A tleap script that builds the chain and sets N, CA, C and O, in Angstrom:
source leaprc.protein.ff14SB
mol = sequence {
  NMET HIE ILE LEU ASP ALA SER ALA LEU LEU
  ALA TYR LEU THR ARG GLU ASP LYS SER HIE
  LYS VAL ALA GLY LEU PHE THR LYS ALA LEU
  ASP SER ASN HIE PRO LEU PHE ILE SER SER
  LEU ASN TRP ALA GLU VAL SER HIE LYS ILE
  GLN GLY ALA THR SER VAL ALA TYR TRP LYS
  GLN VAL ARG GLU GLN LEU GLN SER HIE PRO
  LEU GLN VAL VAL PRO LEU THR GLN THR VAL
  ALA GLU SER ALA ALA PHE LEU LYS GLY LYS
  TYR LYS LEU GLY LEU ALA ASP ALA VAL ALA
  ALA ALA LEU ALA ILE GLU GLN LYS ALA ILE
  LEU VAL THR LYS ASP PHE ASP PHE LYS ALA
  VAL GLU GLN GLU VAL LYS ILE LEU TRP CILE
}
set mol.1.N position { -105.741 -216.763 158.956 }
set mol.1.CA position { -106.390 -217.976 159.320 }
set mol.1.C position { -107.793 -217.821 159.399 }
set mol.1.O position { -108.193 -216.775 159.912 }
set mol.2.N position { -108.751 -218.769 158.935 }
set mol.2.CA position { -109.831 -218.878 158.738 }
set mol.2.C position { -110.931 -220.030 159.357 }
set mol.2.O position { -110.915 -221.259 159.288 }
set mol.3.N position { -111.743 -219.231 159.895 }
set mol.3.CA position { -112.458 -220.303 160.519 }
set mol.3.C position { -114.280 -220.505 160.178 }
set mol.3.O position { -115.093 -219.608 160.404 }
set mol.4.N position { -114.559 -221.556 159.737 }
set mol.4.CA position { -115.436 -221.557 159.195 }
set mol.4.C position { -116.642 -222.131 160.123 }
set mol.4.O position { -116.648 -223.238 160.660 }
set mol.5.N position { -117.554 -221.251 160.189 }
set mol.5.CA position { -119.319 -221.451 160.953 }
set mol.5.C position { -119.768 -222.715 160.010 }
set mol.5.O position { -119.382 -223.024 158.883 }
set mol.6.N position { -120.781 -223.371 160.932 }
set mol.6.CA position { -121.286 -224.224 160.341 }
set mol.6.C position { -122.123 -223.782 158.897 }
set mol.6.O position { -122.097 -224.424 157.847 }
set mol.7.N position { -122.673 -222.836 159.084 }
set mol.7.CA position { -123.390 -222.701 157.896 }
set mol.7.C position { -122.256 -222.202 156.562 }
set mol.7.O position { -122.567 -222.260 155.372 }
set mol.8.N position { -121.292 -221.853 156.934 }
set mol.8.CA position { -120.561 -221.871 155.706 }
set mol.8.C position { -120.118 -223.359 155.035 }
set mol.8.O position { -120.397 -223.743 153.900 }
set mol.9.N position { -119.384 -224.049 156.016 }
set mol.9.CA position { -119.394 -225.224 155.579 }
set mol.9.C position { -120.681 -226.123 154.927 }
set mol.9.O position { -120.473 -226.746 153.886 }
set mol.10.N position { -121.678 -226.157 155.409 }
set mol.10.CA position { -122.937 -226.068 154.747 }
set mol.10.C position { -123.247 -225.748 153.126 }
set mol.10.O position { -123.588 -226.424 152.155 }
set mol.11.N position { -122.966 -224.465 153.361 }
set mol.11.CA position { -123.300 -223.665 151.945 }
set mol.11.C position { -122.470 -224.166 151.079 }
set mol.11.O position { -122.899 -224.440 149.958 }
set mol.12.N position { -120.846 -224.436 151.471 }
set mol.12.CA position { -119.641 -225.315 150.617 }
set mol.12.C position { -120.583 -226.669 150.178 }
set mol.12.O position { -120.698 -226.901 148.974 }
set mol.13.N position { -121.199 -227.485 151.083 }
set mol.13.CA position { -121.323 -228.805 151.178 }
set mol.13.C position { -122.726 -229.244 149.751 }
set mol.13.O position { -122.877 -230.014 148.802 }
set mol.14.N position { -123.410 -228.206 150.434 }
set mol.14.CA position { -125.042 -227.939 149.474 }
set mol.14.C position { -124.631 -227.266 148.182 }
set mol.14.O position { -125.583 -226.665 147.683 }
set mol.15.N position { -123.858 -227.205 147.701 }
set mol.15.CA position { -123.345 -225.930 146.646 }
set mol.15.C position { -124.612 -225.070 146.617 }
set mol.15.O position { -125.624 -225.337 145.969 }
set mol.16.N position { -124.408 -223.907 147.476 }
set mol.16.CA position { -125.369 -222.600 147.866 }
set mol.16.C position { -125.176 -221.759 147.275 }
set mol.16.O position { -124.012 -221.828 146.878 }
set mol.17.N position { -125.750 -220.738 146.863 }
set mol.17.CA position { -125.478 -219.187 146.385 }
set mol.17.C position { -124.281 -219.215 147.231 }
set mol.17.O position { -124.014 -219.962 148.172 }
set mol.18.N position { -123.537 -218.141 146.649 }
set mol.18.CA position { -122.411 -218.288 147.226 }
set mol.18.C position { -121.444 -219.032 147.495 }
set mol.18.O position { -120.417 -218.368 147.635 }
set mol.19.N position { -121.263 -220.394 147.669 }
set mol.19.CA position { -120.820 -220.851 148.004 }
set mol.19.C position { -119.356 -221.168 147.375 }
set mol.19.O position { -118.583 -221.986 147.874 }
set mol.20.N position { -119.099 -220.438 146.261 }
set mol.20.CA position { -117.852 -220.818 145.553 }
set mol.20.C position { -116.915 -219.490 146.347 }
set mol.20.O position { -116.096 -219.039 145.547 }
set mol.21.N position { -116.873 -218.901 147.496 }
set mol.21.CA position { -116.471 -218.327 148.082 }
set mol.21.C position { -115.957 -219.195 149.039 }
set mol.21.O position { -114.796 -219.212 148.631 }
set mol.22.N position { -115.957 -219.851 149.904 }
set mol.22.CA position { -115.214 -221.308 150.437 }
set mol.22.C position { -114.561 -222.148 149.278 }
set mol.22.O position { -113.331 -222.107 149.249 }
set mol.23.N position { -115.040 -222.722 148.551 }
set mol.23.CA position { -114.396 -223.163 147.468 }
set mol.23.C position { -113.224 -222.271 147.614 }
set mol.23.O position { -112.443 -222.694 148.466 }
set mol.24.N position { -112.806 -221.004 146.962 }
set mol.24.CA position { -111.894 -220.255 147.063 }
set mol.24.C position { -111.119 -220.277 147.919 }
set mol.24.O position { -109.916 -220.259 147.658 }
set mol.25.N position { -111.790 -220.343 149.769 }
set mol.25.CA position { -110.462 -220.151 150.751 }
set mol.25.C position { -110.256 -221.981 150.675 }
set mol.25.O position { -109.299 -222.347 151.356 }
set mol.26.N position { -110.678 -222.626 150.272 }
set mol.26.CA position { -110.268 -223.897 149.895 }
set mol.26.C position { -109.043 -224.138 149.533 }
set mol.26.O position { -107.976 -224.499 150.029 }
set mol.27.N position { -109.578 -223.781 148.334 }
set mol.27.CA position { -108.108 -223.544 147.177 }
set mol.27.C position { -106.662 -222.701 147.385 }
set mol.27.O position { -105.531 -222.842 146.922 }
set mol.28.N position { -107.191 -221.897 148.180 }
set mol.28.CA position { -106.296 -220.757 148.850 }
set mol.28.C position { -105.312 -221.730 150.032 }
set mol.28.O position { -104.108 -221.937 150.179 }
set mol.29.N position { -106.419 -222.109 150.651 }
set mol.29.CA position { -105.601 -222.852 152.406 }
set mol.29.C position { -104.385 -224.418 151.414 }
set mol.29.O position { -103.241 -224.808 151.648 }
set mol.30.N position { -105.118 -224.716 150.672 }
set mol.30.CA position { -104.640 -225.882 149.727 }
set mol.30.C position { -102.807 -225.068 149.207 }
set mol.30.O position { -101.850 -225.123 149.980 }
set mol.31.N position { -102.755 -224.611 148.252 }
set mol.31.CA position { -101.998 -223.904 147.786 }
set mol.31.C position { -100.900 -223.454 148.940 }
set mol.31.O position { -99.822 -224.047 148.914 }
set mol.32.N position { -101.050 -222.731 149.661 }
set mol.32.CA position { -100.517 -221.960 151.241 }
set mol.32.C position { -100.143 -222.849 152.394 }
set mol.32.O position { -99.426 -222.577 153.357 }
set mol.33.N position { -100.761 -223.949 152.109 }
set mol.33.CA position { -100.288 -224.716 153.247 }
set mol.33.C position { -101.119 -224.443 154.169 }
set mol.33.O position { -100.945 -225.417 154.900 }
set mol.34.N position { -101.810 -223.891 154.609 }
set mol.34.CA position { -102.242 -223.451 155.690 }
set mol.34.C position { -104.120 -223.582 155.813 }
set mol.34.O position { -104.845 -222.732 155.298 }
set mol.35.N position { -104.538 -224.513 156.404 }
set mol.35.CA position { -105.967 -224.922 156.438 }
set mol.35.C position { -106.764 -224.241 157.181 }
set mol.35.O position { -106.358 -223.408 157.992 }
set mol.36.N position { -108.256 -224.578 156.944 }
set mol.36.CA position { -108.884 -223.746 157.420 }
set mol.36.C position { -109.425 -224.882 158.641 }
set mol.36.O position { -109.242 -226.095 158.739 }
set mol.37.N position { -110.220 -223.831 159.568 }
set mol.37.CA position { -110.531 -224.474 160.792 }
set mol.37.C position { -111.669 -224.690 160.622 }
set mol.37.O position { -112.230 -224.455 159.552 }
set mol.38.N position { -112.242 -225.179 161.641 }
set mol.38.CA position { -113.855 -225.382 162.489 }
set mol.38.C position { -113.552 -226.097 163.633 }
set mol.38.O position { -112.674 -226.911 163.918 }
set mol.39.N position { -115.026 -225.316 164.563 }
set mol.39.CA position { -114.691 -225.880 165.635 }
set mol.39.C position { -115.428 -227.574 165.700 }
set mol.39.O position { -116.364 -227.885 164.964 }
set mol.40.N position { -114.738 -228.631 166.816 }
set mol.40.CA position { -115.671 -229.307 166.732 }
set mol.40.C position { -117.012 -229.332 167.015 }
set mol.40.O position { -117.715 -230.188 166.478 }
set mol.41.N position { -117.505 -228.485 167.818 }
set mol.41.CA position { -118.989 -227.896 167.933 }
set mol.41.C position { -120.173 -227.848 166.765 }
set mol.41.O position { -121.293 -228.266 166.470 }
set mol.42.N position { -118.625 -226.687 166.158 }
set mol.42.CA position { -119.544 -226.637 164.660 }
set mol.42.C position { -119.695 -228.039 163.471 }
set mol.42.O position { -120.683 -228.446 162.858 }
set mol.43.N position { -118.389 -228.477 163.485 }
set mol.43.CA position { -118.291 -230.086 162.761 }
set mol.43.C position { -119.129 -231.028 162.941 }
set mol.43.O position { -119.298 -231.889 162.078 }
set mol.44.N position { -120.078 -231.017 164.588 }
set mol.44.CA position { -121.333 -231.700 164.986 }
set mol.44.C position { -122.316 -230.834 164.114 }
set mol.44.O position { -122.880 -231.402 163.179 }
set mol.45.N position { -122.494 -229.882 164.283 }
set mol.45.CA position { -123.320 -229.337 163.972 }
set mol.45.C position { -123.692 -229.306 162.074 }
set mol.45.O position { -124.828 -229.196 161.613 }
set mol.46.N position { -122.896 -229.385 161.559 }
set mol.46.CA position { -122.643 -229.975 160.499 }
set mol.46.C position { -123.336 -231.163 159.966 }
set mol.46.O position { -124.210 -231.214 159.100 }
set mol.47.N position { -122.522 -232.555 160.968 }
set mol.47.CA position { -122.262 -233.433 160.908 }
set mol.47.C position { -124.160 -233.952 160.849 }
set mol.47.O position { -124.697 -234.610 159.958 }
set mol.48.N position { -124.924 -233.281 162.328 }
set mol.48.CA position { -126.279 -233.291 162.208 }
set mol.48.C position { -126.945 -233.123 161.303 }
set mol.48.O position { -127.568 -234.030 160.751 }
set mol.49.N position { -126.960 -231.829 160.925 }
set mol.49.CA position { -127.887 -231.534 159.803 }
set mol.49.C position { -127.595 -232.243 158.445 }
set mol.49.O position { -128.530 -232.319 157.648 }
set mol.50.N position { -126.598 -232.676 158.167 }
set mol.50.CA position { -126.581 -233.752 157.013 }
set mol.50.C position { -126.962 -234.552 157.758 }
set mol.50.O position { -127.960 -233.986 158.207 }
set mol.51.N position { -126.913 -235.331 158.161 }
set mol.51.CA position { -127.623 -237.137 158.708 }
set mol.51.C position { -129.151 -236.969 158.441 }
set mol.51.O position { -129.909 -237.707 157.811 }
set mol.52.N position { -129.472 -235.430 159.299 }
set mol.52.CA position { -130.935 -235.389 159.539 }
set mol.52.C position { -131.481 -235.561 158.239 }
set mol.52.O position { -132.239 -236.487 157.946 }
set mol.53.N position { -130.908 -234.223 157.060 }
set mol.53.CA position { -131.456 -234.178 155.816 }
set mol.53.C position { -131.218 -235.378 154.671 }
set mol.53.O position { -131.728 -235.611 153.575 }
set mol.54.N position { -130.130 -236.050 155.522 }
set mol.54.CA position { -130.123 -237.020 154.340 }
set mol.54.C position { -130.201 -238.916 155.236 }
set mol.54.O position { -131.249 -239.528 155.443 }
set mol.55.N position { -128.951 -239.358 155.547 }
set mol.55.CA position { -128.664 -240.386 156.491 }
set mol.55.C position { -127.570 -240.525 156.860 }
set mol.55.O position { -126.751 -239.765 156.344 }
set mol.56.N position { -126.953 -241.730 158.100 }
set mol.56.CA position { -125.406 -241.364 158.534 }
set mol.56.C position { -124.930 -242.085 157.309 }
set mol.56.O position { -123.737 -241.831 157.143 }
set mol.57.N position { -125.472 -243.003 156.254 }
set mol.57.CA position { -124.512 -243.250 155.484 }
set mol.57.C position { -123.689 -242.330 154.172 }
set mol.57.O position { -122.702 -242.485 153.453 }
set mol.58.N position { -124.789 -241.288 154.385 }
set mol.58.CA position { -124.389 -240.359 153.361 }
set mol.58.C position { -123.332 -238.881 153.948 }
set mol.58.O position { -122.635 -238.107 153.292 }
set mol.59.N position { -123.648 -238.965 155.626 }
set mol.59.CA position { -122.409 -237.842 156.394 }
set mol.59.C position { -121.297 -238.634 156.041 }
set mol.59.O position { -120.362 -238.017 155.530 }
set mol.60.N position { -121.117 -240.378 156.255 }
set mol.60.CA position { -120.055 -240.706 155.666 }
set mol.60.C position { -118.958 -240.948 155.065 }
set mol.60.O position { -117.801 -241.217 155.386 }
set mol.61.N position { -120.025 -240.679 153.364 }
set mol.61.CA position { -119.558 -240.136 152.532 }
set mol.61.C position { -119.255 -238.641 152.699 }
set mol.61.O position { -118.053 -238.406 152.569 }
set mol.62.N position { -119.802 -237.870 152.879 }
set mol.62.CA position { -119.175 -236.517 153.072 }
set mol.62.C position { -118.153 -236.119 153.883 }
set mol.62.O position { -117.622 -235.051 153.578 }
set mol.63.N position { -117.744 -236.698 154.830 }
set mol.63.CA position { -116.759 -236.790 155.713 }
set mol.63.C position { -115.803 -237.312 155.023 }
set mol.63.O position { -114.747 -236.701 154.860 }
set mol.64.N position { -115.972 -238.240 154.628 }
set mol.64.CA position { -114.421 -239.552 153.795 }
set mol.64.C position { -114.094 -238.143 152.697 }
set mol.64.O position { -112.907 -237.835 152.812 }
set mol.65.N position { -114.816 -237.257 151.712 }
set mol.65.CA position { -114.659 -236.391 151.321 }
set mol.65.C position { -114.113 -235.687 151.867 }
set mol.65.O position { -112.952 -236.062 151.707 }
set mol.66.N position { -114.095 -234.754 152.526 }
set mol.66.CA position { -113.826 -233.670 153.285 }
set mol.66.C position { -112.672 -234.100 153.710 }
set mol.66.O position { -111.979 -233.113 153.459 }
set mol.67.N position { -111.981 -234.854 154.166 }
set mol.67.CA position { -110.509 -235.663 154.602 }
set mol.67.C position { -109.280 -234.992 153.626 }
set mol.67.O position { -108.106 -234.654 153.784 }
set mol.68.N position { -110.210 -235.008 152.595 }
set mol.68.CA position { -108.803 -234.489 151.456 }
set mol.68.C position { -108.831 -233.110 151.160 }
set mol.68.O position { -108.277 -232.742 150.124 }
set mol.69.N position { -109.380 -232.285 151.891 }
set mol.69.CA position { -109.398 -230.825 151.894 }
set mol.69.C position { -108.681 -230.635 153.293 }
set mol.69.O position { -108.601 -231.331 154.306 }
set mol.70.N position { -108.059 -229.051 152.811 }
set mol.70.CA position { -107.431 -228.668 153.683 }
set mol.70.C position { -108.286 -228.099 154.992 }
set mol.70.O position { -108.425 -226.881 155.100 }
set mol.71.N position { -108.893 -229.054 156.051 }
set mol.71.CA position { -109.341 -228.385 156.970 }
set mol.71.C position { -109.336 -229.077 158.375 }
set mol.71.O position { -109.502 -230.296 158.413 }
set mol.72.N position { -109.188 -228.495 159.327 }
set mol.72.CA position { -108.517 -228.954 160.899 }
set mol.72.C position { -109.862 -228.870 161.544 }
set mol.72.O position { -110.532 -227.863 161.316 }
set mol.73.N position { -110.463 -230.048 162.523 }
set mol.73.CA position { -111.684 -229.866 163.218 }
set mol.73.C position { -110.946 -229.368 164.828 }
set mol.73.O position { -110.140 -230.073 165.436 }
set mol.74.N position { -111.258 -228.513 165.125 }
set mol.74.CA position { -110.695 -227.783 166.411 }
set mol.74.C position { -111.108 -228.169 167.780 }
set mol.74.O position { -112.230 -227.823 168.149 }
set mol.75.N position { -110.183 -228.982 168.747 }
set mol.75.CA position { -111.546 -229.329 170.423 }
set mol.75.C position { -111.608 -228.138 170.780 }
set mol.75.O position { -110.943 -227.143 170.492 }
set mol.76.N position { -112.715 -228.376 171.628 }
set mol.76.CA position { -113.034 -227.488 172.112 }
set mol.76.C position { -112.208 -227.432 173.114 }
set mol.76.O position { -111.977 -228.509 173.664 }
set mol.77.N position { -111.526 -226.200 173.647 }
set mol.77.CA position { -110.941 -225.946 174.555 }
set mol.77.C position { -112.073 -225.319 176.116 }
set mol.77.O position { -113.278 -225.066 176.128 }
set mol.78.N position { -111.305 -225.267 176.957 }
set mol.78.CA position { -112.172 -224.401 178.401 }
set mol.78.C position { -112.050 -222.858 177.902 }
set mol.78.O position { -112.954 -222.025 177.967 }
set mol.79.N position { -110.885 -222.676 177.447 }
set mol.79.CA position { -110.943 -221.084 177.280 }
set mol.79.C position { -111.994 -220.849 176.597 }
set mol.79.O position { -112.961 -220.220 177.027 }
set mol.80.N position { -111.899 -221.320 175.503 }
set mol.80.CA position { -112.717 -220.716 173.809 }
set mol.80.C position { -114.249 -221.553 174.549 }
set mol.80.O position { -115.231 -221.158 173.921 }
set mol.81.N position { -114.632 -222.520 175.629 }
set mol.81.CA position { -115.972 -223.002 176.149 }
set mol.81.C position { -116.323 -221.244 176.472 }
set mol.81.O position { -117.092 -220.541 175.816 }
set mol.82.N position { -115.109 -220.625 178.261 }
set mol.82.CA position { -116.014 -219.988 178.635 }
set mol.82.C position { -116.186 -218.626 178.054 }
set mol.82.O position { -117.084 -217.816 178.282 }
set mol.83.N position { -114.958 -218.506 177.108 }
set mol.83.CA position { -115.566 -217.017 176.098 }
set mol.83.C position { -116.752 -217.369 175.699 }
set mol.83.O position { -117.735 -216.842 176.220 }
set mol.84.N position { -116.894 -218.362 174.662 }
set mol.84.CA position { -118.368 -218.841 174.134 }
set mol.84.C position { -119.815 -218.056 175.069 }
set mol.84.O position { -120.627 -217.173 174.792 }
set mol.85.N position { -119.546 -219.005 176.348 }
set mol.85.CA position { -120.317 -218.427 177.080 }
set mol.85.C position { -120.823 -216.941 177.576 }
set mol.85.O position { -121.955 -216.460 177.539 }
set mol.86.N position { -119.421 -216.309 178.115 }
set mol.86.CA position { -119.669 -215.019 177.803 }
set mol.86.C position { -120.671 -213.957 176.667 }
set mol.86.O position { -121.414 -212.996 176.869 }
set mol.87.N position { -120.148 -214.861 175.171 }
set mol.87.CA position { -120.700 -214.466 174.640 }
set mol.87.C position { -121.835 -214.630 173.801 }
set mol.87.O position { -122.338 -213.931 172.922 }
set mol.88.N position { -122.118 -215.779 174.317 }
set mol.88.CA position { -123.518 -215.997 174.025 }
set mol.88.C position { -124.523 -215.564 175.081 }
set mol.88.O position { -125.739 -215.653 174.912 }
set mol.89.N position { -124.024 -215.156 176.028 }
set mol.89.CA position { -124.501 -214.221 177.144 }
set mol.89.C position { -125.056 -213.185 177.068 }
set mol.89.O position { -126.222 -212.899 177.340 }
set mol.90.N position { -123.852 -212.290 176.514 }
set mol.90.CA position { -123.822 -210.817 175.832 }
set mol.90.C position { -124.992 -210.295 174.817 }
set mol.90.O position { -125.885 -209.448 174.824 }
set mol.91.N position { -124.383 -211.455 173.799 }
set mol.91.CA position { -125.217 -211.430 172.723 }
set mol.91.C position { -126.362 -211.718 172.078 }
set mol.91.O position { -127.085 -211.193 171.231 }
set mol.92.N position { -126.315 -212.844 172.810 }
set mol.92.CA position { -127.905 -214.060 172.635 }
set mol.92.C position { -127.714 -214.636 171.443 }
set mol.92.O position { -128.629 -214.739 170.625 }
set mol.93.N position { -125.904 -215.281 171.128 }
set mol.93.CA position { -126.148 -215.913 170.167 }
set mol.93.C position { -126.325 -217.781 170.717 }
set mol.93.O position { -126.243 -218.257 171.849 }
set mol.94.N position { -126.601 -218.499 169.307 }
set mol.94.CA position { -126.614 -219.883 169.496 }
set mol.94.C position { -125.346 -220.863 170.427 }
set mol.94.O position { -124.229 -220.390 170.215 }
set mol.95.N position { -125.328 -221.607 171.003 }
set mol.95.CA position { -124.142 -221.936 171.523 }
set mol.95.C position { -123.096 -222.421 170.299 }
set mol.95.O position { -122.003 -221.914 170.549 }
set mol.96.N position { -123.055 -222.963 169.460 }
set mol.96.CA position { -122.713 -223.750 168.544 }
set mol.96.C position { -121.693 -222.079 167.838 }
set mol.96.O position { -120.466 -221.977 167.808 }
set mol.97.N position { -122.579 -221.157 167.431 }
set mol.97.CA position { -122.188 -219.684 167.041 }
set mol.97.C position { -121.121 -218.763 167.789 }
set mol.97.O position { -120.162 -218.016 167.597 }
set mol.98.N position { -121.720 -219.173 168.511 }
set mol.98.CA position { -120.984 -218.584 170.619 }
set mol.98.C position { -119.326 -218.933 170.218 }
set mol.98.O position { -118.376 -218.160 170.091 }
set mol.99.N position { -119.417 -220.603 170.059 }
set mol.99.CA position { -117.930 -221.155 170.087 }
set mol.99.C position { -117.447 -220.474 168.586 }
set mol.99.O position { -116.832 -219.416 168.722 }
set mol.100.N position { -117.573 -220.772 167.682 }
set mol.100.CA position { -117.356 -220.376 166.364 }
set mol.100.C position { -116.252 -219.136 166.692 }
set mol.100.O position { -115.031 -219.231 166.566 }
set mol.101.N position { -117.228 -217.593 167.280 }
set mol.101.CA position { -116.967 -216.400 167.523 }
set mol.101.C position { -115.787 -216.986 168.320 }
set mol.101.O position { -114.763 -217.327 167.728 }
set mol.102.N position { -115.907 -217.101 169.571 }
set mol.102.CA position { -114.689 -217.533 171.028 }
set mol.102.C position { -113.900 -217.732 169.744 }
set mol.102.O position { -113.237 -216.789 169.314 }
set mol.103.N position { -113.920 -218.673 169.227 }
set mol.103.CA position { -112.459 -219.655 168.887 }
set mol.103.C position { -112.001 -218.630 167.566 }
set mol.103.O position { -110.793 -218.664 167.330 }
set mol.104.N position { -112.604 -217.969 166.920 }
set mol.104.CA position { -111.590 -216.855 165.897 }
set mol.104.C position { -111.548 -215.592 166.663 }
set mol.104.O position { -110.991 -214.716 166.001 }
set mol.105.N position { -112.096 -215.036 168.283 }
set mol.105.CA position { -111.534 -214.011 168.221 }
set mol.105.C position { -109.904 -214.790 169.207 }
set mol.105.O position { -108.900 -214.077 169.212 }
set mol.106.N position { -109.846 -215.911 169.795 }
set mol.106.CA position { -108.852 -216.241 170.566 }
set mol.106.C position { -107.758 -216.618 169.184 }
set mol.106.O position { -106.607 -216.193 169.285 }
set mol.107.N position { -108.126 -217.381 167.964 }
set mol.107.CA position { -106.759 -217.003 167.131 }
set mol.107.C position { -106.980 -216.232 166.074 }
set mol.107.O position { -106.993 -216.670 164.924 }
set mol.108.N position { -107.257 -214.465 166.534 }
set mol.108.CA position { -107.264 -213.430 165.607 }
set mol.108.C position { -107.480 -213.521 164.364 }
set mol.108.O position { -106.914 -212.862 163.492 }
set mol.109.N position { -108.640 -214.666 164.154 }
set mol.109.CA position { -108.685 -215.040 163.091 }
set mol.109.C position { -110.142 -214.547 162.054 }
set mol.109.O position { -111.004 -213.906 162.655 }
set mol.110.N position { -110.319 -214.764 160.971 }
set mol.110.CA position { -111.311 -214.464 159.882 }
set mol.110.C position { -112.456 -215.316 160.726 }
set mol.110.O position { -112.150 -216.459 161.066 }
set mol.111.N position { -113.464 -214.917 160.996 }
set mol.111.CA position { -115.319 -215.952 160.802 }
set mol.111.C position { -116.063 -215.858 159.479 }
set mol.111.O position { -116.556 -214.879 158.920 }
set mol.112.N position { -115.993 -217.589 159.005 }
set mol.112.CA position { -116.614 -217.168 157.590 }
set mol.112.C position { -117.733 -217.585 157.886 }
set mol.112.O position { -117.722 -218.561 158.637 }
set mol.113.N position { -118.839 -217.159 157.535 }
set mol.113.CA position { -120.044 -217.246 157.409 }
set mol.113.C position { -121.692 -216.799 156.703 }
set mol.113.O position { -121.888 -215.781 156.039 }
set mol.114.N position { -122.281 -217.380 156.896 }
set mol.114.CA position { -123.650 -216.590 155.800 }
set mol.114.C position { -124.602 -216.391 156.913 }
set mol.114.O position { -125.731 -216.049 156.559 }
set mol.115.N position { -124.298 -216.597 158.779 }
set mol.115.CA position { -125.549 -216.543 159.313 }
set mol.115.C position { -125.634 -215.216 160.305 }
set mol.115.O position { -124.851 -215.082 161.246 }
set mol.116.N position { -126.787 -214.141 159.957 }
set mol.116.CA position { -126.486 -213.332 160.164 }
set mol.116.C position { -126.972 -212.788 161.763 }
set mol.116.O position { -127.003 -211.664 162.264 }
set mol.117.N position { -127.188 -213.616 162.080 }
set mol.117.CA position { -127.099 -213.946 164.005 }
set mol.117.C position { -125.407 -213.175 164.318 }
set mol.117.O position { -125.163 -212.437 165.273 }
set mol.118.N position { -124.462 -213.568 163.298 }
set mol.118.CA position { -123.016 -212.776 164.025 }
set mol.118.C position { -123.338 -211.293 163.414 }
set mol.118.O position { -122.322 -210.661 163.125 }
set mol.119.N position { -124.200 -210.835 163.244 }
set mol.119.CA position { -124.121 -209.201 162.604 }
set mol.119.C position { -123.824 -208.597 164.633 }
set mol.119.O position { -123.239 -207.539 164.867 }
set mol.120.N position { -124.184 -209.216 165.410 }
set mol.120.CA position { -124.519 -208.836 166.860 }
set mol.120.C position { -123.036 -208.525 167.158 }
set mol.120.O position { -122.777 -207.438 167.674 }
set mol.121.N position { -121.881 -209.534 166.828 }
set mol.121.CA position { -120.237 -209.738 166.957 }
set mol.121.C position { -119.617 -208.820 166.539 }
set mol.121.O position { -118.768 -208.359 167.301 }
set mol.122.N position { -119.816 -208.063 164.913 }
set mol.122.CA position { -118.916 -207.583 164.386 }
set mol.122.C position { -118.124 -207.003 164.834 }
set mol.122.O position { -116.992 -207.070 164.357 }
set mol.123.N position { -118.490 -205.949 166.276 }
set mol.123.CA position { -117.622 -205.475 166.600 }
set mol.123.C position { -116.547 -206.523 167.074 }
set mol.123.O position { -115.353 -206.258 166.928 }
set mol.124.N position { -116.786 -207.220 167.406 }
set mol.124.CA position { -115.486 -208.239 168.534 }
set mol.124.C position { -114.806 -209.227 167.673 }
set mol.124.O position { -113.813 -209.724 168.204 }
set mol.125.N position { -115.205 -209.823 165.958 }
set mol.125.CA position { -114.281 -210.212 165.270 }
set mol.125.C position { -114.842 -210.206 164.334 }
set mol.125.O position { -116.073 -210.219 164.322 }
set mol.126.N position { -113.777 -210.176 162.772 }
set mol.126.CA position { -113.531 -209.926 161.840 }
set mol.126.C position { -114.420 -211.086 160.882 }
set mol.126.O position { -114.147 -212.264 161.112 }
set mol.127.N position { -115.234 -210.862 160.058 }
set mol.127.CA position { -116.384 -211.905 159.507 }
set mol.127.C position { -116.188 -211.498 158.105 }
set mol.127.O position { -116.291 -210.367 157.631 }
set mol.128.N position { -115.751 -213.115 157.249 }
set mol.128.CA position { -116.034 -212.541 156.102 }
set mol.128.C position { -117.475 -213.070 155.798 }
set mol.128.O position { -117.676 -214.242 156.117 }
set mol.129.N position { -118.668 -212.267 155.137 }
set mol.129.CA position { -119.596 -212.833 154.952 }
set mol.129.C position { -120.265 -213.699 153.332 }
set mol.129.O position { -120.515 -213.331 152.184 }
set mol.130.N position { -120.312 -214.582 153.864 }
set mol.130.CA position { -120.752 -216.043 152.060 }
set mol.130.C position { -122.424 -215.422 151.560 }
set mol.130.O position { -123.019 -215.944 150.617 }
savepdb mol mol.pdb
quit
């Protein structure tokens, strides 16, 4: 199971260097019928960044495109929220990063990211660096 951080999905959407790694994960997820996951807070971060860089109309196009991808947005639960609060305090992560890490820990999943802030939690969660 893989959890995408906002930076991984943004890299994929903007075709940044190494975005092919995320594309490969989408292909594997489609072939195996096991989706990738992203927290609702990271989804909000992606939405905000795309809208801020372009427009709401463009974000709606992107969102529509992503509906054909094997990607599930995971609602924030109380358990993940409390775990994220702990990780944020202990490792000085941003809130969205802490939520992504907490979700990956809870699900015993691999966190996919290009954000080096996650170096601090490498002993807590498996990370796939892109």
